[in-house]
C-alpha positions as CSV (number, residue, x, y, z in Angstrom):
1,M,12.4,22.6,11.8
2,N,14.5,22.4,14.9
3,N,12.5,22.0,18.1
4,P,9.4,24.0,17.2
5,N,7.5,26.0,19.7
6,P,4.0,24.4,19.5
7,S,2.2,27.6,20.5
8,E,3.6,29.3,17.3
9,L,2.2,26.6,15.0
10,T,-1.1,26.9,13.2
11,D,-3.7,24.2,14.0
12,S,-3.1,22.4,10.7
13,E,0.7,22.5,11.2
14,L,0.3,21.2,14.8
15,V,-1.9,18.3,13.7
16,A,0.3,17.5,10.7
17,L,3.5,17.5,12.8
18,N,1.8,15.4,15.5
19,N,0.7,12.8,12.9
20,I,4.2,12.6,11.5
21,L,5.7,12.2,15.0
22,V,3.3,9.3,15.8
23,G,4.6,7.5,12.7
24,E,8.3,8.2,13.4
25,V,8.0,7.2,17.1
26,T,6.3,4.0,16.1
27,K,9.0,3.1,13.5
28,L,11.9,4.1,15.7
29,S,10.6,2.3,18.8
30,K,10.4,-1.0,16.7
31,V,14.0,-0.5,15.6
32,V,15.3,0.4,19.0
33,N,13.5,-2.5,20.7
34,N,15.1,-4.9,18.3
35,D,18.6,-3.3,18.3
36,T,21.4,-5.3,20.0
37,S,24.3,-3.2,18.7
38,N,26.4,-0.6,20.4
39,D,24.2,2.0,18.7
40,K,21.1,1.3,20.8
41,P,21.8,4.2,23.2
42,I,21.8,6.6,20.3
43,G,18.5,5.2,19.1
44,E,17.1,5.4,22.7
45,Q,18.2,9.1,23.0
46,S,16.6,9.9,19.6
47,L,13.4,8.2,20.6
48,S,13.3,10.0,23.9
49,G,13.6,13.4,22.1
50,L,10.8,12.5,19.7
51,I,8.6,11.4,22.6
52,S,9.3,14.6,24.4
53,L,8.3,16.7,21.4
54,Y,5.2,14.6,20.9
55,Q,4.2,15.2,24.5
56,R,4.6,19.0,24.1
57,L,2.5,18.9,20.9
58,Q,-0.2,16.9,22.7
59,K,-0.4,19.5,25.5
60,E,-0.9,22.2,22.9
61,I,-3.5,20.2,21.0
62,E,-5.4,19.6,24.2
63,S,-5.2,23.3,25.1
64,R,-6.7,24.2,21.8
65,S,-9.3,21.4,22.0
66,L,-8.2,19.9,18.7
67,S,-8.2,16.3,19.9
């Protein structure tokens, strides 16, 4: 699934994807925070993308009163 449109997801898909993203953001942020290699900018960019998607999903969840 590449950059899903939150408004096109069912309620259950939206909540499931949101839960997965929470776990992935948590794991990746720990890795990025401890990274001292030249790869850190790549991790930061990936984390930024995940957070952006998470925020979009949160807005849709709030608009549907699913929280």
